[in-house]
TORVEXTOR-431492 format. One record per residue (C-alpha): residue number from 1; residue in three letters; x, y, z. Coordinates in steps of 0.001 Angstrom, whole numbers, m for minus. Layout:
BEGIN
   k   r    east   north      up
 NUM ALA       X       Y       Z
...
end
This chain:
BEGIN
   k   r    east   north      up
   1 MET  127765  147013  128155
   2 ASN  131522  147883  128399
   3 VAL  133272  150542  126290
   4 GLU  136983  151500  126364
   5 ILE  138029  154839  124801
   6 PRO  141791  155448  124346
   7 PHE  143227  158985  124846
   8 GLU  146642  160404  124060
   9 SER  147614  160480  127727
  10 GLU  146309  159768  131188
  11 ARG  145826  163514  131739
  12 HIS  143448  163725  128767
  13 ALA  141512  160732  130070
  14 GLU  141167  162389  133492
  15 ILE  139991  165644  131852
  16 ALA  137306  163655  129997
  17 LEU  136363  161832  133224
  18 ASN  135986  165080  135183
  19 SER  133920  166554  132369
  20 VAL  131390  163749  132102
  21 ILE  131298  162599  135730
  22 GLN  129270  165678  136660
  23 ASP  126463  164454  134418
  24 GLU  124982  161901  136819
  25 GLU  122825  159208  135279
  26 PRO  119175  159577  136405
  27 ARG  118017  156570  138385
  28 ALA  114341  157010  139129
  29 GLY  112268  154819  136827
  30 THR  115102  154247  134331
  31 HIS  116593  151039  135739
  32 ILE  120129  151847  134469
  33 GLU  123525  152103  136175
  34 ARG  126703  153680  134791
  35 LYS  130299  153498  136077
  36 ILE  133223  155511  134590
  37 THR  136900  154916  135524
  38 VAL  140374  155749  134200
  39 GLU  143183  153223  133774
  40 GLY  146276  154764  132201
  41 ASN  145176  156519  129032
  42 LEU  141913  154479  128779
  43 LEU  138540  155842  129759
  44 LYS  136412  152786  130736
  45 ILE  132620  153004  130826
  46 HIS  130317  150257  132154
  47 TRP  126509  150288  131691
  48 GLU  123850  147974  133108
  49 ALA  120250  148357  131951
  50 GLU  117148  146173  131694
  51 GLN  116170  147413  128233
  52 ALA  118376  147888  125170
  53 ARG  116461  151057  124261
  54 ILE  117440  152775  127527
  55 LEU  121015  151557  127184
  56 ARG  121254  152935  123642
  57 THR  119899  156343  124721
  58 SER  122365  156651  127584
  59 ALA  125344  155582  125471
  60 GLN  124382  157961  122653
  61 SER  124173  160929  125063
  62 LEU  127519  160153  126680
  63 LEU  129280  159679  123349
  64 GLN  128028  163055  122114
  65 LEU  129428  164666  125277
  66 LEU  132783  162917  124845
  67 ILE  133018  164187  121257
  68 LEU  132540  167731  122561
  69 VAL  135195  167173  125263
  70 THR  137655  165842  122693
  71 GLN  137131  168864  120472
  72 THR  137668  171203  123478
  73 ILE  140908  169455  124467
  74 GLU  142164  169747  120908
  75 GLN  141359  173474  120793
  76 PHE  142622  174713  124205
  77 ASP  145235  172282  125441
  78 GLY  147195  172126  122187
  79 TRP  150611  170626  122038
  80 THR  151489  171796  125603
  81 SER  149493  168883  126874
  82 ARG  152412  166704  126024
  83 THR  155352  169113  126347
  84 SER  156032  171280  129418
  85 ARG  157419  174819  129250
  86 SER  160807  173690  130578
  87 GLN  161070  171048  127884
  88 TRP  160240  173648  125251
  89 THR  162819  176096  126681
  90 SER  165600  173526  126851
  91 SER  164846  172367  123399
  92 SER  164675  175821  121916
  93 LEU  168025  176794  123421
  94 LYS  169688  174105  121368
  95 CYS  168430  175624  118136
  96 PRO  170711  178182  116346
  97 ARG  169159  181561  115720
  98 SER  170183  185084  114689
  99 PRO  170203  187926  117192
 100 ASN  167283  189741  115566
 101 SER  165038  186732  114695
 102 ARG  162263  185040  116731
 103 PRO  162920  181621  118294
 104 VAL  162386  178854  115779
 105 SER  161146  175596  117325
 106 ILE  161371  172506  115150
 107 LEU  160014  170376  117991
 108 LYS  156919  172491  118200
 109 LEU  155293  171129  114974
 110 LYS  155738  167405  115599
 111 PRO  153830  167258  118907
 112 CYS  151016  169379  117460
 113 ARG  150581  167161  114378
 114 ALA  150603  163961  116390
 115 GLU  148141  165394  118852
 116 VAL  145789  166519  116095
 117 ALA  145989  163121  114335
 118 ASN  145195  161265  117533
 119 LEU  142274  163523  118348
 120 VAL  140878  163192  114830
 121 GLU  141129  159427  115092
 122 GLN  139308  159499  118414
 123 GLN  136613  161712  116970
 124 GLU  136125  159392  113988
 125 THR  135835  156411  116299
 126 LEU  133263  158172  118439
 127 THR  131376  159242  115310
 128 LYS  131239  155627  114088
 129 MET  130022  154482  117468
 130 GLN  127365  157167  117449
 131 PHE  126293  155987  113974
 132 LEU  126026  152413  115216
 133 PHE  124006  153409  118284
 134 GLU  121631  155467  116145
 135 LEU  121396  152858  113332
 136 PRO  118364  150817  114590
 137 ALA  116269  153956  114994
 138 GLU  117386  155285  111599
 139 LEU  116561  151993  109891
 140 LYS  113137  151920  111495
 141 ARG  112406  155517  110382
 142 LYS  113509  154952  106794
 143 ILE  111557  151713  106506
 144 LYS  108446  153473  107774
 145 GLU  108929  156306  105271
 146 GLY  109531  153841  102423
 147 ASP  113101  154998  101795
 148 PHE  114270  151449  101143
 149 GLU  117335  152427   99105
 150 SER  118869  154454  101969
 151 ALA  117934  151795  104493
 152 VAL  119697  149127  102424
 153 ASP  122821  151319  102057
 154 ASP  122933  152077  105811
 155 TYR  122581  148430  106727
 156 ILE  125309  147337  104323
 157 LYS  127624  150062  105715
 158 ALA  126847  149172  109338
 159 ASN  127228  145471  108659
 160 SER  130772  146026  107426
 161 VAL  131566  148029  110615
 162 LEU  129952  145516  112967
 163 LYS  132044  142727  111485
 164 ASN  135133  144433  112952
 165 TYR  133568  144250  116432
 166 ASP  131748  140930  116157
 167 ASN  133645  139538  119153
 168 HIS  133031  142604  121340
 169 PRO  130188  142079  123867
 170 SER  129344  145807  123858
 171 PHE  127804  145639  120390
 172 LYS  125653  142551  120916
 173 SER  122446  144492  121620
 174 ILE  123085  146747  118608
 175 GLN  123510  143715  116380
 176 GLU  120303  142151  117669
 177 GLU  118255  145314  117075
 178 CYS  119764  145741  113624
 179 GLU  118842  142151  112787
 180 LEU  115241  142829  113780
 181 GLU  115105  145907  111580
 182 TYR  116829  143976  108798
 183 LYS  114125  141329  108914
 184 GLU  111481  144044  108787
 185 LEU  113228  145614  105775
 186 VAL  113392  142278  103961
 187 ALA  109726  141605  104734
 188 LYS  108751  144989  103290
 189 LEU  110761  144326  100136
 190 GLU  109271  140840   99742
 191 GLU  105714  141961  100399
 192 PRO  104967  143106   96806
 193 PHE  105840  139634   95507
 194 SER  102988  138103   97508
 195 GLU  100426  140610   96192
 196 ASN   98786  139833   92889
 197 ASP   98277  143525   91958
 198 SER  101861  144802   92370
 199 GLU  103283  146733   89448
 200 GLU  106111  145261   87488
 201 GLU  108405  148292   88072
 202 LEU  107994  148019   91836
 203 LEU  108866  144350   91720
 204 ILE  112026  145042   89713
 205 ARG  113057  147761   92190
 206 CYS  112496  145485   95187
 207 ILE  114314  142519   93723
 208 ARG  117371  144639   92931
 209 LEU  117524  145858   96543
 210 LEU  117067  142316   97831
 211 VAL  119873  141116   95594
 212 LYS  122136  143673   97338
 213 LEU  121218  142194  100691
 214 ASP  121182  138519   99815
 215 GLU  121782  137055   96347
 216 ASP  120279  133682   97244
 217 ARG  116713  134978   97738
 218 SER  115731  134729   94073
 219 SER  114246  131245   94474
 220 SER  112041  132210   97425
 221 LEU  110963  135434   95686
 222 ALA  110094  133506   92563
 223 ASP  108005  131089   94604
 224 GLY  106173  133981   96265
 225 PHE  105459  135632   92930
 226 LEU  104177  132410   91410
 227 LYS  101966  131540   94365
 228 SER  100314  134965   94336
 229 ARG   99949  135358   90567
 230 ILE   99488  131871   89125
 231 THR   96971  129988   91226
 232 LYS   94354  127343   90636
 233 VAL   90859  128685   90102
 234 LYS   88156  127415   92428
 235 HIS   85321  126095   90300
 236 ARG   81807  127223   90990
 237 ASP   80411  123749   90527
 238 ASN   81825  120375   89772
 239 THR   80377  119993   86280
 240 LEU   82048  119375   82980
 241 LYS   80306  122368   81344
 242 SER   81555  124833   83984
 243 PHE   85109  123534   83807
 244 SER   85190  123785   80011
 245 SER   84179  127462   80136
 246 GLU   86857  128331   82716
 247 ILE   89848  126498   81312
 248 SER   90469  129050   78521
 249 ALA   90558  131970   80986
 250 ILE   92901  130054   83265
 251 LEU   95391  129341   80491
 252 ALA   95294  132980   79258
 253 ASP   96056  134268   82761
 254 ILE   98959  131848   83019
 255 CYS  100458  133228   79786
 256 VAL  100284  136866   81003
 257 ASN  101910  136125   84334
 258 ILE  104676  134076   82760
 259 THR  105636  137086   80619
 260 SER  105722  139325   83702
 261 PHE  107772  136746   85578
 262 LYS  110409  136637   82855
 263 ASN  110754  140456   82952
 264 VAL  111096  140653   86740
 265 PHE  113449  137708   87225
 266 HIS  115660  138564   84280
 267 GLU  119410  138083   84508
 268 ARG  120005  141864   84466
 269 ASN  117953  142255   87669
 270 LEU  119416  139274   89496
 271 ASN  123026  139947   88417
 272 SER  123465  136202   88035
 273 SER  122694  133875   85162
 274 LEU  122576  130935   87561
 275 ALA  119961  132640   89741
 276 ALA  117908  133451   86632
 277 GLN  118047  129790   85599
 278 HIS  116916  128694   89065
 279 ALA  114015  131149   88929
 280 TYR  112990  129839   85515
 281 GLN  113102  126293   86823
 282 SER  110793  127388   89652
 283 LEU  108456  128836   87023
 284 LYS  108353  125578   85102
 285 ARG  107757  123519   88238
 286 HIS  104980  125785   89468
 287 VAL  103138  125952   86159
 288 ASN  103476  122204   85807
 289 ASP  101956  121812   89274
 290 ILE   99046  124059   88300
 291 LEU   98470  122042   85163
 292 GLU   98613  118852   87180
 293 GLU   95941  120247   89486
 294 LEU   93808  121174   86501
 295 THR   94353  117706   85093
 296 ASP   93344  116133   88404
 297 ASP   90230  118322   88547
 298 PHE   89306  117333   85042
 299 SER   89883  113672   85837
 300 GLU   87739  113976   88959
 301 ILE   84972  115629   86949
 302 LEU   85094  112805   84414
 303 VAL   84768  110268   87215
 304 THR   82111  111974   89331
 305 ASN   79807  112785   86410
 306 ASP   79522  109123   85371
 307 LEU   79881  109805   81666
 308 SER   79026  107375   78948
 309 ASP   81630  106254   76437
 310 ASP   80417  108841   73916
 311 GLN   80458  111721   76436
 312 LEU   83894  110760   77699
 313 SER   85335  110703   74180
 314 THR   83875  114149   73412
 315 SER   85289  115607   76633
 316 LEU   88739  114229   75933
 317 ASP   88707  115678   72424
 318 LEU   87798  119099   73859
 319 TRP   90609  118997   76427
 320 TYR   93162  117848   73875
 321 SER   92298  120594   71368
 322 LYS   92469  123436   73935
 323 LEU   95794  122429   75429
 324 SER   97268  121795   72001
 325 ALA   96348  125357   70983
 326 THR   97855  126783   74184
 327 ALA  101050  124819   73596
 328 GLN  101874  127153   70696
 329 ILE  102104  130062   73176
 330 LEU  103960  128109   75861
 331 PRO  106217  125682   74008
 332 GLU  108612  125307   76970
 333 LEU  106008  123635   79171
 334 ASN  105169  120754   76818
 335 LEU  101416  121193   77137
 336 THR  100834  118928   74166
 337 GLY  102541  116090   75962
 338 ARG  100520  116806   79115
 339 SER   97237  116782   77189
 340 GLU   98239  113511   75550
 341 GLU   99018  112035   78955
 342 LEU   95552  112918   80213
 343 VAL   93824  111488   77153
 344 VAL   95854  108290   77342
 345 SER   95374  107930   81099
 346 GLN   91599  108389   80825
 347 ALA   91450  105892   77991
 348 LYS   93361  103403   80122
 349 ILE   91048  104085   83056
 350 ARG   88034  103350   80876
 351 HIS   89770  100210   79586
 352 ASP   90431   99112   83171
 353 SER   86818   99890   84083
 354 ILE   85489   97737   81245
 355 ARG   87960   95020   82196
 356 LYS   87039   95162   85888
 357 THR   83324   95071   85120
 358 LEU   83871   92043   82904
 359 PHE   85780   90250   85643
 360 MET   83016   90900   88181
 361 LYS   80365   89551   85825
 362 LEU   82491   86474   85105
 363 GLU   82829   85750   88814
 364 GLU   79078   86090   89328
 365 GLU   78410   83727   86425
 366 ILE   80833   81123   87758
 367 LEU   79285   81215   91235
 368 LYS   75833   80680   89696
 369 ILE   76938   77482   87939
 370 GLU   75469   75351   90719
 371 LYS   71972   76610   89827
 372 SER   72586   76593   86103
 373 GLU   70950   74090   83776
 374 SER   74315   72713   82730
 375 PRO   77997   73718   82574
 376 GLY   77498   74246   78853
 377 ALA   74945   77012   79494
 378 THR   77341   78731   81899
 379 ASN   80127   78404   79358
 380 ALA   77987   80062   76678
 381 ALA   77082   82929   79030
 382 ILE   80778   83512   79795
 383 LEU   81671   83651   76109
 384 THR   78878   86176   75517
 385 LEU   80213   88443   78289
 386 ILE   83710   88387   76819
 387 ARG   82476   89200   73291
 388 ASP   80308   92095   74537
 389 SER   83186   93639   76469
 390 GLN   85496   93332   73482
 391 HIS   82921   95063   71281
 392 GLN   82455   97876   73825
 393 LEU   86204   98448   73989
 394 ASP   86602   98618   70209
 395 LYS   83684  101007   69870
 396 PHE   85033  103335   72557
 397 PHE   88366  103649   70799
 398 THR   86793  104637   67474
 399 MET   84633  107369   69080
 400 SER   87472  109798   69897
 401 LYS   89455  111726   67288
 402 SER   92271  112505   69704
 403 TYR   93291  108845   69964
 404 SER   94251  108684   66308
 405 GLN   96479  111791   66726
 406 ILE   98568  110183   69448
 407 GLU  100741  107840   67438
 408 TYR  102456  105988   70265
 409 PHE   99074  105219   71837
 410 LEU   97731  103465   68750
 411 VAL  100056  100520   69211
 412 GLU   99559  100465   72970
 413 TRP   95772  100476   72681
 414 SER   95871   97731   70074
 415 ASP   97836   95548   72469
 416 MET   95426   96353   75302
 417 ALA   92432   95397   73178
 418 LYS   94041   92135   72071
 419 THR   94923   91076   75592
 420 LEU   91399   91566   76971
 421 LYS   90328   88035   76071
 422 ILE   93526   86510   77392
 423 ASP   93207   88475   80635
 424 ALA   89594   87357   80975
 425 VAL   90478   83679   80522
 426 ASP   93379   84020   82964
 427 HIS   91015   85583   85484
 428 ILE   88532   82737   85064
 429 ALA   91290   80227   85778
 430 SER   92615   82105   88803
 431 PHE   89105   82618   90225
 432 CYS   88309   78935   89827
 433 LYS   91501   78041   91706
 434 LYS   90615   80470   94472
 435 THR   87058   79128   94650
 436 LEU   88308   75568   95109
 437 GLU   89860   76550   98456
 438 THR   86498   77400  100055
 439 ALA   83986   75904   97628
 440 HIS   80942   73964   98805
 441 PRO   81054   70296   97757
 442 ALA   77966   70846   95599
 443 LEU   79925   73384   93533
 444 LEU   82836   71049   92829
 445 PHE   81003   68896   90282
 446 PRO   79915   71720   87925
 447 LEU   83151   73644   88464
 448 SER   85244   70684   87397
 449 ALA   82960   70136   84393
 450 LEU   83345   73803   83357
 451 ALA   87122   73569   83637
 452 SER   87047   70395   81549
 453 ILE   85045   72148   78790
 454 TRP   87486   75067   78732
 455 SER   90515   72806   78562
 456 GLU   89077   70789   75679
 457 THR   87312   73284   73387
 458 THR   86517   76756   74743
 459 VAL   90092   78046   74987
 460 ASP   90531   77424   71248
 461 GLN   87281   79260   70516
 462 CYS   88074   82289   72651
 463 ILE   91738   82930   71806
 464 GLU   93373   83142   68415
 465 ARG   95122   79952   67444
 466 LYS   98194   81862   66313
 467 ASP   99240   82253   69916
 468 ARG   99745   78540   70510
 469 GLN  101945   79045   73550
 470 THR   99218   80963   75406
 471 VAL   96536   78511   74280
 472 ASN   98508   75501   75517
 473 ARG   99286   77244   78808
 474 LEU   95627   77989   79475
 475 LYS   94541   74469   78487
 476 ILE   96984   72962   80945
 477 SER   95792   75375   83624
 478 PHE   92128   74439   83200
 479 SER   93020   70743   83063
 480 GLN   94798   71096   86397
 481 ILE   91803   72939   87838
 482 CYS   89506   70123   86734
 483 SER   91738   67476   88321
 484 ALA   92091   69486   91526
 485 ALA   88323   69977   91810
 486 LEU   87607   66300   91254
 487 LYS   90307   65220   93674
 488 GLU   88911   67561   96313
 489 LEU   85432   66161   95649
 490 VAL   86627   62554   95935
 491 ILE   88422   63306   99201
 492 ILE   85388   65063  100714
 493 ARG   82848   62392   99674
 494 GLY   85278   59530  100337
 495 CYS   86017   60772  103863
 496 HIS   82288   61055  104526
 497 CYS   81686   57440  103493
 498 ALA   84815   56306  105332
 499 GLU   83567   57898  108541
 500 LEU   80237   56060  108244
 501 ILE   81946   52682  107767
 502 TYR   84528   53310  110485
 503 ARG   81867   54167  113046
 504 SER   79787   51099  112134
 505 VAL   82768   48776  112658
 506 MET   83932   50378  115897
 507 ALA   80427   50481  117407
 508 LYS   79632   46741  117010
 509 ASP   80500   44047  119559
 510 TRP   82045   41504  117236
 511 LEU   82793   38895  119915
 512 ASN   79101   38527  120784
 513 ALA   77833   38774  117217
 514 SER   74964   36521  116203
 515 GLU   74898   34313  113150
 516 PRO   74629   36574  110061
 517 ARG   71321   36495  108184
 518 GLY   72065   39473  105884
 519 PRO   74344   42479  105447
 520 ARG   74484   45238  108035
 521 PRO   72579   48528  107346
 522 ILE   75809   50349  106580
 523 VAL   76149   48300  103397
 524 LYS   72901   49661  101959
 525 THR   73762   53186  103130
 526 PHE   77155   53068  101446
 527 THR   75865   51614   98177
 528 ASP   73047   54196   98024
 529 GLU   75607   56989   98518
 530 ILE   77704   55682   95633
 531 ARG   74641   55499   93371
 532 LYS   73751   59097   94283
 533 ILE   77250   60323   93496
 534 ASP   77191   58475   90187
 535 GLU   73925   60186   89225
 536 GLU   75287   63636   90122
 537 CYS   78461   63070   88131
 538 SER   76575   61901   85072
 539 LYS   74975   65363   84792
 540 PHE   78302   67126   84375
 541 MET   80806   64704   82871
 542 ARG   81284   61653   80710
 543 PRO   80639   58204   82237
 544 GLY   83999   56779   81246
 545 VAL   84850   53160   80461
 546 ARG   82876   50891   82758
 547 PRO   84137   47324   83491
 548 ALA   82430   44170   82226
 549 LYS   80361   42013   84585
 550 SER   82473   40252   87141
 551 THR   82687   36434   87276
 552 ARG   84385   36403   90658
 553 SER   82961   34063   93249
 554 GLY   81465   35535   96398
 555 SER   83125   33003   98728
 556 MET   86305   33873  100566
 557 ARG   88212   31052  102241
 558 ILE   91160   30705  104556
 559 ASP   92499   27264  104020
 560 THR   95436   27126  106433
 561 LEU   96728   28860  109537
 562 SER   99815   30053  107659
 563 GLN   97695   32448  105667
 564 ARG   99506   35514  107095
 565 SER  102877   34511  105642
 566 THR  101230   33609  102354
 567 LEU   99512   36983  102260
 568 ASN  102784   38800  102887
 569 ILE  104434   36920  100019
 570 GLN  101565   37824   97695
 571 ARG  101954   41471   98578
 572 LEU  105549   41409   97321
 573 PHE  104351   40556   93823
 574 THR  101260   42809   93766
 575 ASP  101265   46393   92532
 576 LYS  100615   48983   95221
 577 ILE   97130   50473   95101
 578 GLU   97149   54296   95255
 579 ILE   94232   55316   97412
 580 TYR   94526   59077   96648
 581 ASP   95393   58727   92988
 582 THR   94815   61315   90239
 583 VAL   91149   61638   89317
 584 GLN   90115   61869   85672
 585 SER   87140   63897   84452
 586 THR   84873   60838   84206
 587 THR   82138   59502   86453
 588 ILE   83747   56085   86885
 589 SER   87004   57672   88028
 590 VAL   85215   59683   90730
 591 THR   83222   56761   92153
 592 SER   86250   54467   92025
 593 GLY   88298   56916   94106
 594 ILE   85534   57236   96734
 595 ILE   85153   53441   97029
 596 LYS   88901   52961   97584
 597 ILE   88951   55549  100386
 598 ALA   85917   53973  102109
 599 LEU   87273   50404  101900
 600 LYS   90657   51576  103186
 601 ALA   88895   53028  106250
 602 MET   87106   49702  106754
 603 LEU   90456   47865  106612
 604 GLU   91997   50114  109269
 605 SER   88967   49780  111567
 606 VAL   88932   45956  111248
 607 ARG   92545   45838  112397
 608 LEU   91478   47431  115700
 609 LYS   88818   44825  116604
 610 THR   88703   41154  117694
 611 PHE   86153   38850  116063
 612 SER   84271   35689  116906
 613 SER   83462   33163  114172
 614 TYR   80063   34829  113597
 615 GLY   81715   38226  113545
 616 LEU   84173   37035  110900
 617 GLN   81310   35608  108836
 618 GLN   79436   38967  109108
 619 ILE   82462   40763  107641
 620 GLN   82491   38127  104876
 621 VAL   78816   38761  104100
 622 ASP   79233   42545  104087
 623 LEU   82186   42382  101701
 624 SER   80346   40023   99370
 625 CYS   77318   42321   99236
 626 LEU   79507   45377   98611
 627 HIS   81375   43608   95837
 628 HIS   78114   42420   94319
 629 ILE   76987   46068   93906
 630 LEU   80109   48213   93646
 631 TRP   82118   46361   91002
 632 ARG   80304   48320   88272
 633 TYR   81449   51657   89834
 634 CYS   85161   50798   89814
 635 GLU   87634   51451   87003
 636 ASP   89594   48326   87939
 637 GLU   87671   45574   89728
 638 SER   90908   43956   90813
 639 HIS   91657   46907   93112
 640 MET   88401   46397   94967
 641 SER   88935   42637   95116
 642 THR   92452   43090   96518
 643 ILE   91313   45486   99257
 644 SER   88310   43231  100087
 645 ASP   90559   40169  100396
 646 GLU   92920   42126  102634
 647 ILE   90015   43208  104861
 648 LEU   88799   39602  105221
 649 GLN   92316   38294  105869
 650 SER   92870   40957  108545
 651 ALA   89572   40032  110215
 652 ALA   90469   36318  110047
 653 LEU   93847   36970  111661
 654 ARG   92043   38733  114539
 655 ALA   89285   36132  114911
 656 LEU   89145   33661  117790
 657 GLU   87808   30973  115440
 658 ARG   88576   31175  111709
 659 GLU   85472   29550  110311
 660 LEU   84204   31122  107108
 661 MET   80728   30879  105637
 662 GLU   80220   28695  102598
 663 ALA   79926   30356   99214
 664 ASP   76447   28959   98486
 665 VAL   75079   30399  101711
 666 ILE   76580   33793  100939
 667 GLU   75003   33833   97476
 668 LEU   71591   33111   99005
 669 ILE   72031   35931  101514
 670 VAL   73082   38376   98761
 671 GLU   70078   37460   96604
 672 LYS   67761   37750   99575
 673 ALA   69161   41191  100476
 674 GLN   67981   42569   97104
 675 LEU   70677   45247   96981
 676 ALA   70814   45504   93187
end
């Protein structure tokens, strides 16, 4: 640490140096070094020490000695320190005087006054420095004794002095020690705010002193007061009965502490209306947080105790009545609104619980449709679930008295109750769509039948007819689900049959085929599969319009070699057959779609093979047998005839010899096969 002390003259500085230089600084065990020099009229002192405490002690001792030296110089050296005897004599000779009077020296007073003023100024400076060096110890003593008022005054006074020397390195250690003591002082003043048994007068006294030190601490003090005084009570057990007995005591304690808070953090104590407003905002936030915690605890208790509808309604009425009564004491905190929020939220939670339970039961019922007696039985079970849930919801609302006192909730609950059926039907539709993505083929038949029933009649039964827009939307949705399920079924079954036919064609050596005596085994397999599908469909849907008996001949001839060009010309004037067309909710539509997919696969496989004359005749026999059986399972027999003709023409174009079997022979083979 470096200190420079100005004197009136270099002589005075040397006198001070000679006076203090004799007092050698002890070295053993103190770890401090001191160096004193004179430059002009400045006495320069340099200290080096490992600890600030030792440095402060040494500086304090030296400054006390310098004060004594300054006082001695002022007393004994007088004005002659600046004016020599010769100067005084020469000056006094110039002054007029009478023969009998004493010499009058005008110059004598001016040097003395200036000297005294300078010495007084030096003494004041040294006194201030001594005060600063002693300040940390004084602050520590006063804080320990509890004299907080004096400690605050000393710190404020020292802080104003230290600001004048804030750029001087000599006062850095003093500032650091003062800051430590300042923090200790602030901690002592803030300590009562974190204790729940502090008296109100002590709190007012402390907050006034803290305001002197820092006006922006009101928010933190308010938070400390609130955290220590207004806290959430830990419940002995997590039961509704225990919570109900404790809630009254909790709210009463909150009221008492709010009154105390308003007295402590009043505008007259904070000296600022803005700070008082901020403190009051902290109060509102904290109490709101406590009430939110109580609300959460109550909500948790309602959930964990698994209450019935009657018990839940009674509990909500109890909560609403207690908070409504407390709201008269604390109108600023809007406790009535908070109690209403809890009642409404719990009612909505129970509504969502009933709704969720209904949805789960609906999903289980839909997944069991495969084992059900019929789609109609599943449909009836679904309607029963929806009616029971609606009745439970209406009964729950009429149990509680608090619901009727919350006006805005009456309309909201009415809307929630009305939309339960619509939400249930929407969920059925969405679940059916989701099920189609991963459904087993055996589930597609009954699922499509259920969707068909809903689209035709059940939607009208379940939802009020006044809402025609919603009814029409749901009907269209179920109709689309039915079509999607049937189309998926047709594709799955059709691809299965197509794979069987494709493998049978690709596996046979058609060039070395023997003369046909009957249809190949794949014909019976395919026709049996179609019959099976027709029987399954008839359990879940209408048969549809079946075609009349066909009069088409079983013979298929190729008269000329230019048949390919003729066939291409015929195709120009023939409507295109949609293989993957829309499937209606009838049995005939399903079987017709499967047959078209299977015959299309046969056509593509025939185009990859080469046939002998017997091989071509075998294809002719197979097609005749298929047509003999499958015409009754097609919506339009002409589609099957067109695809069959195209298959035979393709085989003929790839045959080495285009010799077809006579129609009479084919009829005999078909009758002998006994496929009907």
